[in-house]
C-alpha positions, 0 to 999 in steps of 0.5 A: 303684455305680449307682442304678436306681429304688429299687435299687442295682446294685453291679458287681464287678471281679476276682470270678474266675468270678463271684459266688455265695451260699456256702450257696445261700441269699439274700444276707445282711448287706447294708444300704441307706440314703437321704440321711438315712444311716439304714441298714436291712437290705436284700435282695440278689440276684446277676445275673452280676457284679452284686449288686442291693440294695433295701429296701421301706423305702428309696425313694431309696437312696444308699449300701450296706454289706456286713458292716459290723459286728463279727463279721457272722454269715451273710455269704455273698457269695463268688466262684465261686473260693471267696473271700469278699467283703470288707466294704465301704461305698459312702459 
C-alpha cells in the first residue's frame, strides 16, 4: 500500500496474469478511511497489478478495506486466472 495524494495504490503480488473486474464493471466493495477510521465506500480501478482506491469524501487516506463484511454482494476483483481476491484490510 502506498498513499499518493488523496488516493491509495495497492500493489498485488501473485496475481497470475493480472487483475480484472470479473463482470467488466467498476470494482465494488472497496472502502477507504482517514485517521478517524470512519470508512466510506470508495471508487477503485485497476492499473496493471495495482488497484487505485479513492473517495471524494476522503482527502488524506490511511487505510483500505475490500469485502470487509459478511456476505459482500457484488465483489468482483479477480485474477485473470479466475481466482477471487480475498477480503483484506490494510490497517
